[in-house]
PLY file of the C-alpha trace (Angstrom):
ply
format ascii 1.0
element vertex 603
property float x
property float y
property float z
element edge 602
property int vertex1
property int vertex2
end_header
98.39 73.59 110.38
99.66 72.48 113.74
97.90 75.07 115.91
94.48 76.64 116.09
95.65 80.15 115.36
93.71 81.33 118.42
96.86 82.29 120.28
97.36 86.07 120.60
100.62 86.02 118.65
99.13 83.88 115.87
96.57 86.35 114.54
96.44 86.38 110.75
94.72 88.90 108.53
92.27 87.67 105.90
93.57 90.42 103.63
97.14 89.26 104.19
96.17 85.72 103.25
94.72 86.92 99.94
97.60 89.19 98.99
99.29 88.04 95.74
102.80 86.61 95.91
105.73 88.63 94.55
105.57 86.84 91.19
101.77 87.03 90.91
99.20 89.62 89.92
95.63 89.63 91.16
93.37 88.95 88.19
90.01 89.18 89.97
88.38 88.47 93.34
84.82 88.06 94.60
83.64 88.21 98.20
80.49 87.13 100.00
79.67 88.85 103.28
76.61 89.39 105.43
77.53 92.97 106.34
79.83 95.48 104.66
81.70 98.63 105.66
83.15 100.81 102.89
86.18 101.66 105.05
86.89 97.93 105.32
86.59 97.78 101.53
89.20 100.54 101.27
91.49 98.50 103.54
90.92 95.44 101.35
91.71 97.25 98.11
94.82 98.85 99.62
96.01 95.52 101.03
95.78 93.86 97.62
97.59 96.76 95.92
101.21 97.85 95.92
100.57 99.49 99.31
100.33 95.97 100.76
100.68 95.79 104.51
100.23 99.54 104.95
96.48 99.04 104.45
94.67 101.98 106.10
97.94 103.77 106.85
98.62 104.12 103.12
98.63 107.59 101.62
96.23 109.25 99.16
98.34 108.52 96.06
98.49 104.87 97.12
94.71 104.80 97.39
94.26 106.37 93.95
96.70 103.79 92.60
94.65 101.02 94.26
91.37 102.45 92.95
92.72 102.24 89.42
94.70 99.00 89.58
92.74 96.83 92.04
89.20 98.12 92.61
87.94 97.22 89.10
88.98 93.61 89.80
86.93 93.39 93.01
83.26 92.44 93.45
81.48 92.11 96.78
78.07 90.52 97.41
76.30 91.41 100.67
72.85 91.48 102.27
70.92 94.51 101.07
70.16 96.10 104.44
73.64 95.51 105.90
75.75 98.14 104.13
77.01 100.48 106.84
76.56 104.19 106.03
79.97 105.87 106.06
80.24 108.71 108.55
82.42 110.43 105.95
83.09 109.53 102.34
86.54 111.19 102.42
85.84 112.12 98.81
86.54 108.55 97.64
84.46 105.86 99.37
81.41 106.48 97.19
83.42 105.30 94.17
83.08 101.76 95.52
79.37 101.83 94.66
80.29 100.22 91.31
81.93 97.21 92.98
79.22 96.04 95.36
76.15 93.90 94.71
73.23 93.66 97.14
71.16 90.51 97.71
67.69 90.66 99.25
67.03 87.22 100.79
63.54 85.76 101.18
61.62 86.83 104.29
62.75 84.98 107.40
66.21 84.20 106.02
69.59 85.91 105.78
72.36 86.04 103.21
75.02 85.01 105.72
78.03 83.39 103.94
81.51 84.77 104.43
84.05 83.69 101.83
86.47 85.02 99.23
87.38 83.55 95.86
90.40 85.07 94.10
92.23 84.31 90.85
95.93 85.06 90.28
98.17 85.06 87.23
101.79 83.96 87.57
104.88 83.24 85.48
104.49 81.19 82.31
100.72 81.81 82.25
100.12 79.79 85.41
96.76 80.29 87.11
96.22 79.99 90.84
93.07 80.38 92.92
92.54 81.03 96.62
89.37 80.23 98.56
88.92 81.63 102.05
85.96 80.48 104.16
85.25 81.71 107.66
83.30 83.85 110.09
84.64 87.31 109.30
82.43 89.97 107.72
83.91 92.87 105.75
83.38 95.26 108.65
85.24 96.70 111.62
85.85 95.04 114.98
88.55 92.92 116.62
86.50 89.90 117.59
87.84 86.37 117.67
87.28 84.95 114.19
88.11 81.68 112.44
88.75 80.87 108.80
90.30 78.41 106.37
92.48 79.23 103.35
92.63 76.80 100.43
95.10 77.32 97.59
94.26 75.91 94.19
96.03 75.23 90.91
94.36 74.65 87.56
95.23 71.14 86.39
97.80 68.70 87.73
97.23 65.59 89.78
97.92 66.74 93.35
95.18 68.24 95.48
91.44 67.72 95.63
88.82 68.74 93.10
85.65 70.16 94.64
82.58 70.49 92.47
80.79 72.07 95.42
83.05 75.12 95.04
81.78 75.67 91.50
78.11 75.34 92.44
78.55 77.51 95.54
80.27 80.26 93.56
77.69 80.22 90.75
74.82 80.53 93.21
76.04 82.67 96.12
78.10 84.95 93.87
75.54 85.07 91.06
75.46 88.92 90.92
79.19 89.01 90.05
79.31 89.61 86.28
82.31 87.39 85.49
81.60 84.45 87.80
79.63 82.27 85.38
82.40 82.45 82.76
84.93 80.83 85.12
82.85 77.84 86.20
84.62 75.41 83.87
88.05 76.56 85.04
87.07 76.32 88.70
85.95 72.77 88.07
89.52 71.88 87.03
91.12 73.45 90.11
92.78 71.11 92.59
92.67 72.51 96.08
95.36 72.24 98.76
94.64 72.70 102.46
97.21 73.84 105.06
99.92 71.34 105.97
98.59 68.41 107.97
94.96 69.17 107.17
92.68 66.98 105.07
90.06 68.89 103.08
86.98 66.68 102.85
84.60 69.04 101.07
82.12 71.90 101.35
78.51 72.26 102.39
76.54 75.32 101.42
72.98 76.55 101.21
71.24 79.39 99.37
68.96 81.83 101.21
65.46 80.47 101.72
66.53 76.83 101.45
65.92 74.18 104.12
69.02 71.97 103.94
70.50 70.59 107.19
74.28 70.54 107.40
75.80 67.12 108.13
78.31 67.08 110.97
78.70 63.42 111.88
81.64 61.25 112.95
80.88 57.68 113.87
81.38 56.79 117.54
82.73 60.23 118.46
83.86 60.41 122.08
84.16 64.21 122.27
82.18 67.01 120.64
83.00 70.73 120.88
80.98 73.64 119.47
82.10 77.27 119.38
79.45 79.75 118.31
78.46 83.24 119.53
74.79 82.62 118.72
72.99 79.40 119.63
69.43 78.26 120.12
67.71 75.01 121.05
67.08 74.03 117.43
70.73 74.45 116.54
72.02 72.69 119.64
69.56 69.86 119.02
70.77 69.46 115.43
74.36 68.76 116.50
74.84 65.15 117.58
76.72 65.45 120.82
79.12 62.90 122.33
79.67 61.46 125.82
82.02 64.40 126.46
80.54 67.65 125.15
81.56 71.32 125.40
79.77 74.40 124.11
81.45 77.81 124.10
79.05 80.66 123.41
78.01 84.00 124.89
76.13 84.58 128.13
73.10 86.01 126.39
72.83 83.02 124.04
73.44 80.45 126.78
70.70 81.94 128.94
68.04 80.98 126.41
69.01 77.31 126.17
67.10 74.42 127.67
69.06 72.17 130.02
70.91 69.35 128.22
72.44 66.59 130.41
76.15 66.04 129.86
76.73 69.32 128.01
79.30 71.61 129.65
78.58 75.22 128.67
81.15 78.00 128.92
80.81 81.64 127.91
82.99 84.31 126.36
82.51 87.98 125.61
79.87 88.77 122.94
80.92 90.05 119.53
80.90 93.78 118.92
78.65 95.37 116.30
78.65 98.80 114.75
82.33 99.34 115.50
83.90 102.06 113.38
86.91 101.00 111.32
89.95 102.88 112.73
91.17 105.29 110.05
93.62 107.39 112.07
97.29 106.32 111.97
98.63 104.59 115.09
100.42 106.74 117.64
103.83 105.87 118.98
103.48 103.73 122.11
105.92 103.71 125.00
108.13 100.63 125.01
107.30 98.82 128.25
108.47 95.28 128.91
105.71 92.77 129.40
102.95 94.85 127.80
101.01 92.83 125.23
98.26 93.65 122.79
94.73 93.74 124.23
92.63 90.65 123.86
90.03 90.64 121.07
86.74 92.23 122.02
84.52 89.17 121.72
83.73 85.81 120.18
82.53 85.59 116.57
84.12 82.32 115.36
81.93 79.37 114.33
83.58 75.95 114.78
82.33 72.41 115.32
84.73 69.61 116.31
84.33 65.87 116.84
86.95 63.37 117.96
87.22 59.61 117.83
90.64 58.21 118.62
93.15 59.67 116.19
90.49 61.33 114.05
89.68 64.99 114.73
87.03 66.31 112.35
86.39 70.04 112.15
83.64 72.07 110.48
84.44 75.74 109.97
82.55 78.53 108.25
79.75 81.05 108.60
76.97 79.04 110.27
76.07 79.66 113.89
74.74 76.81 116.01
71.17 77.99 115.48
68.27 76.44 113.63
68.57 79.04 110.85
72.29 78.44 110.55
72.44 74.64 110.77
69.11 73.67 109.20
68.04 76.66 107.09
66.88 78.96 105.66
70.02 81.14 106.00
72.55 81.13 103.16
75.70 79.64 104.70
79.01 77.96 103.82
80.87 75.34 105.84
84.09 73.41 105.13
84.75 69.93 106.51
88.31 69.06 107.53
90.40 66.45 109.27
92.87 68.34 111.47
95.97 67.33 113.47
95.51 66.42 117.10
97.55 69.45 118.15
95.11 71.74 116.39
92.14 69.96 117.95
93.70 70.19 121.42
94.26 73.91 121.04
90.60 74.45 120.12
89.39 72.21 122.94
91.55 74.10 125.44
90.21 77.39 124.11
86.61 76.24 124.65
87.40 74.96 128.14
88.99 78.27 129.10
85.63 80.01 128.88
83.74 81.07 131.97
81.62 78.12 133.23
77.93 78.84 132.77
75.60 78.37 135.74
71.95 78.65 134.65
70.85 79.18 138.25
72.92 82.33 138.60
71.32 84.09 135.63
67.97 85.82 135.82
65.94 86.66 132.76
65.79 90.29 131.73
62.25 91.15 130.57
63.33 94.57 129.29
66.11 93.07 127.19
63.74 90.43 125.83
61.25 93.15 124.91
63.98 95.19 123.18
65.12 92.17 121.17
61.55 91.54 120.07
61.26 95.19 118.98
64.54 94.90 117.04
63.23 91.85 115.19
60.00 93.67 114.42
61.94 96.65 113.04
64.13 94.37 110.91
61.00 92.83 109.46
59.28 96.18 108.90
62.08 97.82 106.92
61.45 95.29 104.15
58.84 97.81 102.97
61.66 100.25 102.20
64.04 97.64 100.82
61.41 96.34 98.42
60.13 99.75 97.31
60.85 100.77 93.71
63.12 103.70 94.48
64.80 106.02 91.98
67.10 109.02 92.14
66.13 111.83 89.78
67.94 115.00 88.76
66.00 118.18 88.06
66.68 121.92 87.96
66.38 122.16 91.74
68.70 119.28 92.68
68.31 115.55 93.40
65.14 113.79 94.54
64.47 110.28 95.82
61.18 108.85 94.59
59.24 105.68 95.38
56.97 104.26 92.67
54.65 102.99 95.41
53.52 104.44 98.71
55.36 103.42 101.90
52.74 105.08 104.12
51.96 101.83 105.95
55.57 101.81 107.17
55.65 105.55 107.89
52.56 105.36 110.10
54.52 103.22 112.58
58.06 104.43 112.01
60.14 107.52 111.28
62.38 107.36 108.23
65.26 109.69 107.43
67.24 109.61 104.17
70.40 111.24 102.83
72.89 110.83 100.01
76.09 109.05 101.12
78.22 112.01 100.06
75.96 114.49 101.92
75.76 113.02 105.47
74.74 116.36 106.99
71.83 116.91 104.59
69.28 114.52 106.10
65.60 114.72 105.24
62.59 113.22 107.01
60.27 111.19 104.76
56.76 112.29 105.66
53.63 110.20 105.43
51.56 110.95 102.34
54.54 111.66 100.09
56.39 109.49 97.60
59.23 111.94 96.91
61.84 113.62 99.11
64.50 116.10 98.01
67.94 114.86 99.05
70.00 117.65 97.46
68.98 121.23 96.91
70.86 122.92 94.11
73.39 121.45 91.72
75.30 118.39 92.88
78.93 118.43 91.71
79.71 115.42 89.55
82.46 114.37 91.96
79.81 113.80 94.67
77.40 111.73 92.61
76.61 108.25 93.90
73.84 105.68 93.72
74.13 105.02 97.48
71.31 106.41 99.60
71.41 106.09 103.40
68.41 105.47 105.64
67.66 105.64 109.35
64.49 103.90 110.53
63.11 104.07 114.06
60.01 102.69 115.72
57.61 105.32 117.04
57.69 103.58 120.42
61.48 104.16 120.56
61.79 100.82 122.33
64.93 99.72 120.46
67.87 101.35 118.70
67.24 102.82 115.26
68.44 100.87 112.20
70.71 102.57 109.68
71.83 101.23 106.34
72.79 102.33 102.83
71.49 100.87 99.60
72.05 101.36 95.90
69.23 103.14 94.08
68.87 103.47 90.28
70.06 106.89 89.10
69.20 107.48 85.41
71.77 109.66 83.67
74.48 108.98 86.23
77.90 108.78 84.53
79.99 106.55 86.81
83.15 106.94 84.72
82.83 110.72 84.68
82.14 110.75 88.41
85.25 108.68 89.08
87.46 111.01 87.05
86.07 114.07 88.82
86.25 112.48 92.29
89.84 111.28 91.80
90.92 114.69 90.55
89.29 116.45 93.49
90.76 113.93 95.94
94.28 114.37 94.53
93.83 118.15 94.41
96.15 120.73 92.95
98.48 120.39 95.95
98.92 116.67 95.36
98.98 116.81 91.58
102.77 117.00 91.29
103.35 113.92 93.43
100.63 112.03 91.60
101.95 112.94 88.13
105.40 111.77 89.16
103.99 108.49 90.45
102.25 107.94 87.12
105.30 108.72 85.01
107.64 106.60 87.14
105.04 103.90 87.85
106.12 104.09 91.47
104.36 105.41 94.58
106.85 106.94 96.99
106.56 107.64 100.70
103.64 109.87 101.67
103.42 112.17 104.66
99.70 111.59 105.30
97.32 108.67 105.27
94.53 108.39 102.71
92.24 110.33 105.07
94.67 113.25 105.28
95.89 112.44 108.81
99.60 112.97 109.52
101.63 109.87 110.25
103.54 109.77 113.49
107.24 110.47 113.06
108.35 106.93 113.87
106.23 105.32 111.18
108.27 103.45 108.58
105.92 104.94 105.95
106.24 108.57 107.06
107.92 111.12 104.79
106.80 113.46 102.07
106.86 112.22 98.52
108.63 114.35 95.92
106.64 115.95 93.16
107.98 117.72 90.12
110.48 118.62 88.79
111.18 115.32 87.08
113.93 115.17 84.50
112.72 114.88 80.92
115.33 112.17 80.36
113.75 110.00 83.07
110.33 110.25 81.43
111.63 109.51 77.95
113.53 106.50 79.30
110.31 105.15 80.85
108.51 105.65 77.53
111.25 103.93 75.53
111.30 100.96 77.92
107.60 100.10 77.43
105.70 102.51 75.14
102.43 100.58 75.40
102.40 100.61 79.21
103.51 104.25 79.26
100.65 105.26 76.96
98.17 103.37 79.11
99.26 105.35 82.16
99.46 108.55 80.13
95.83 108.29 79.01
94.79 107.82 82.63
96.93 110.78 83.62
95.42 113.00 80.95
91.90 112.10 82.04
92.68 113.25 85.59
94.54 116.35 84.40
91.46 117.36 82.41
89.27 116.81 85.47
91.69 118.86 87.59
91.49 121.66 85.07
87.69 121.58 85.35
87.97 121.59 89.15
90.24 124.65 89.00
87.93 126.46 86.59
85.01 125.93 88.96
86.91 127.30 91.97
86.30 131.02 92.62
89.41 133.15 92.09
89.50 134.26 95.73
89.49 130.64 96.97
92.41 129.44 94.85
95.72 128.53 96.49
98.38 130.60 94.73
101.19 128.09 95.29
99.05 125.14 94.16
97.91 127.04 91.08
101.53 127.84 90.20
102.44 124.19 90.55
99.50 123.29 88.31
100.83 125.61 85.61
104.22 123.90 85.91
102.59 120.47 85.53
100.65 121.45 82.42
103.77 122.95 80.83
105.83 119.88 81.67
103.27 117.49 80.23
102.96 119.56 77.05
106.74 119.27 76.63
106.55 115.49 77.06
103.85 115.19 74.42
105.88 117.34 72.07
108.76 114.88 72.45
106.93 111.57 72.16
103.88 112.61 70.16
100.18 112.20 70.89
98.72 108.88 71.91
97.72 106.66 68.96
0 1
1 2
2 3
3 4
4 5
5 6
6 7
7 8
8 9
9 10
10 11
11 12
12 13
13 14
14 15
15 16
16 17
17 18
18 19
19 20
20 21
21 22
22 23
23 24
24 25
25 26
26 27
27 28
28 29
29 30
30 31
31 32
32 33
33 34
34 35
35 36
36 37
37 38
38 39
39 40
40 41
41 42
42 43
43 44
44 45
45 46
46 47
47 48
48 49
49 50
50 51
51 52
52 53
53 54
54 55
55 56
56 57
57 58
58 59
59 60
60 61
61 62
62 63
63 64
64 65
65 66
66 67
67 68
68 69
69 70
70 71
71 72
72 73
73 74
74 75
75 76
76 77
77 78
78 79
79 80
80 81
81 82
82 83
83 84
84 85
85 86
86 87
87 88
88 89
89 90
90 91
91 92
92 93
93 94
94 95
95 96
96 97
97 98
98 99
99 100
100 101
101 102
102 103
103 104
104 105
105 106
106 107
107 108
108 109
109 110
110 111
111 112
112 113
113 114
114 115
115 116
116 117
117 118
118 119
119 120
120 121
121 122
122 123
123 124
124 125
125 126
126 127
127 128
128 129
129 130
130 131
131 132
132 133
133 134
134 135
135 136
136 137
137 138
138 139
139 140
140 141
141 142
142 143
143 144
144 145
145 146
146 147
147 148
148 149
149 150
150 151
151 152
152 153
153 154
154 155
155 156
156 157
157 158
158 159
159 160
160 161
161 162
162 163
163 164
164 165
165 166
166 167
167 168
168 169
169 170
170 171
171 172
172 173
173 174
174 175
175 176
176 177
177 178
178 179
179 180
180 181
181 182
182 183
183 184
184 185
185 186
186 187
187 188
188 189
189 190
190 191
191 192
192 193
193 194
194 195
195 196
196 197
197 198
198 199
199 200
200 201
201 202
202 203
203 204
204 205
205 206
206 207
207 208
208 209
209 210
210 211
211 212
212 213
213 214
214 215
215 216
216 217
217 218
218 219
219 220
220 221
221 222
222 223
223 224
224 225
225 226
226 227
227 228
228 229
229 230
230 231
231 232
232 233
233 234
234 235
235 236
236 237
237 238
238 239
239 240
240 241
241 242
242 243
243 244
244 245
245 246
246 247
247 248
248 249
249 250
250 251
251 252
252 253
253 254
254 255
255 256
256 257
257 258
258 259
259 260
260 261
261 262
262 263
263 264
264 265
265 266
266 267
267 268
268 269
269 270
270 271
271 272
272 273
273 274
274 275
275 276
276 277
277 278
278 279
279 280
280 281
281 282
282 283
283 284
284 285
285 286
286 287
287 288
288 289
289 290
290 291
291 292
292 293
293 294
294 295
295 296
296 297
297 298
298 299
299 300
300 301
301 302
302 303
303 304
304 305
305 306
306 307
307 308
308 309
309 310
310 311
311 312
312 313
313 314
314 315
315 316
316 317
317 318
318 319
319 320
320 321
321 322
322 323
323 324
324 325
325 326
326 327
327 328
328 329
329 330
330 331
331 332
332 333
333 334
334 335
335 336
336 337
337 338
338 339
339 340
340 341
341 342
342 343
343 344
344 345
345 346
346 347
347 348
348 349
349 350
350 351
351 352
352 353
353 354
354 355
355 356
356 357
357 358
358 359
359 360
360 361
361 362
362 363
363 364
364 365
365 366
366 367
367 368
368 369
369 370
370 371
371 372
372 373
373 374
374 375
375 376
376 377
377 378
378 379
379 380
380 381
381 382
382 383
383 384
384 385
385 386
386 387
387 388
388 389
389 390
390 391
391 392
392 393
393 394
394 395
395 396
396 397
397 398
398 399
399 400
400 401
401 402
402 403
403 404
404 405
405 406
406 407
407 408
408 409
409 410
410 411
411 412
412 413
413 414
414 415
415 416
416 417
417 418
418 419
419 420
420 421
421 422
422 423
423 424
424 425
425 426
426 427
427 428
428 429
429 430
430 431
431 432
432 433
433 434
434 435
435 436
436 437
437 438
438 439
439 440
440 441
441 442
442 443
443 444
444 445
445 446
446 447
447 448
448 449
449 450
450 451
451 452
452 453
453 454
454 455
455 456
456 457
457 458
458 459
459 460
460 461
461 462
462 463
463 464
464 465
465 466
466 467
467 468
468 469
469 470
470 471
471 472
472 473
473 474
474 475
475 476
476 477
477 478
478 479
479 480
480 481
481 482
482 483
483 484
484 485
485 486
486 487
487 488
488 489
489 490
490 491
491 492
492 493
493 494
494 495
495 496
496 497
497 498
498 499
499 500
500 501
501 502
502 503
503 504
504 505
505 506
506 507
507 508
508 509
509 510
510 511
511 512
512 513
513 514
514 515
515 516
516 517
517 518
518 519
519 520
520 521
521 522
522 523
523 524
524 525
525 526
526 527
527 528
528 529
529 530
530 531
531 532
532 533
533 534
534 535
535 536
536 537
537 538
538 539
539 540
540 541
541 542
542 543
543 544
544 545
545 546
546 547
547 548
548 549
549 550
550 551
551 552
552 553
553 554
554 555
555 556
556 557
557 558
558 559
559 560
560 561
561 562
562 563
563 564
564 565
565 566
566 567
567 568
568 569
569 570
570 571
571 572
572 573
573 574
574 575
575 576
576 577
577 578
578 579
579 580
580 581
581 582
582 583
583 584
584 585
585 586
586 587
587 588
588 589
589 590
590 591
591 592
592 593
593 594
594 595
595 596
596 597
597 598
598 599
599 600
600 601
601 602
């Protein structure tokens, strides 16, 4: 690690960092994030699959492959009111509802850590772990972020053991079903930092806890802080040095009290609510000297101290605010000794900000009033988050019921609800009622989900409305059956031939569209239509003979989806059926019957 990574040509994807090596397989991975976007989750699952670097440009068969091979290995923990409602589910995003775990932090605090912990299996039963810690949420946006990747090996003598990793994982990832079982193994992991970097340890805090982070270096001559959000409590908690630089945003800097000797610079604020781009890139004209646009804003959180040859860096999720540095927010921070070249790059980055002149900035009463209204709305929606909600199925459709009244909230706010898979079927929750009907009529199994979306707005309309999605208990919901039906519908009769071939060959070929159905531009290295049937019987029998157990595993999965496709076809009115697709379906069923006649039924 000889540079900061903040140079434009040094950008590095978190997903890329977590991708398994060629001789590894991902065993399992858990993520902690403040906010979550299901499209970002799709990009994550695709990145960790055979689609690799294609990510959101991967095709529908690649996504189905990733849903089956990778998604069951993934678990994500996030703050309960920070799941972004998908504008569209694309027929697949709601299947992620089984892989996410919401945390409701105590009042006045946030679940704010951002880290990933992944386990890999390699040759000769070797086990490797990766731990990423940083500022990036699992959402959209192109803001300037910062993170650290540690690589760990179970056993050996090289590297550093870190008991704090075990305790952090057990606490902050407590909802992940498998986490507790791997505590002993994590305790034996020896962690390796990037070249030239000394990993000194972790600091972390659970939500609701008052636990100041320690960021000291004796006789430091220079102190630098980079944080998009700051307040006087946070700035006061950081022991500054004779030379001191703070890089933040204009809005945050405006609220600070004067501090002698502290040079403040500003950068663009981070972006929020940005939609993840799902359309494939278009071919750009080749023009000399044209570079990628700069990131939209600052979201990195970094603290640096220097004394002579020692450059100590703290990197993680905590902003330079009282809640971030002292508590009660749940946070994670790594402490490192970094090369001078890295420190210089970060110092230069902070100095390149726009100098802040307090005298040139006037307070904005309207903005202050809006921020106060936003905080009040955030506090008020706790009534909805804490309500005992339940989805119920009856003869007339699907209802959402609260065991207790939320009238106190409804008297001051409007509340709209809808099922994630039915974004156009919104319903207003009226005062005096504890039940709303989200779906009228039968809901196809492929559209079932436990995710309900909400939109809350103050009656004064003095701040933007808040939208979020949350999981709600749904008695009788068959998640496995839903997944089979949703995958079959997503593949469709038109895609069935290509998918069957991919299953029998255990290979996903080139696909003409992305997972959303958008056509790739002609110059894309991934463009091209995959071939469906016919597939020679000899090829299938050879695959079976090579590894019968693996073939049968894929065959059982294939037969599940074929059965769901048959149900989908039976439910489609005759006049709406595609003749060519139906003919291909008949060919697929005949072909598979011939295969089974050759190799026999599954044991």
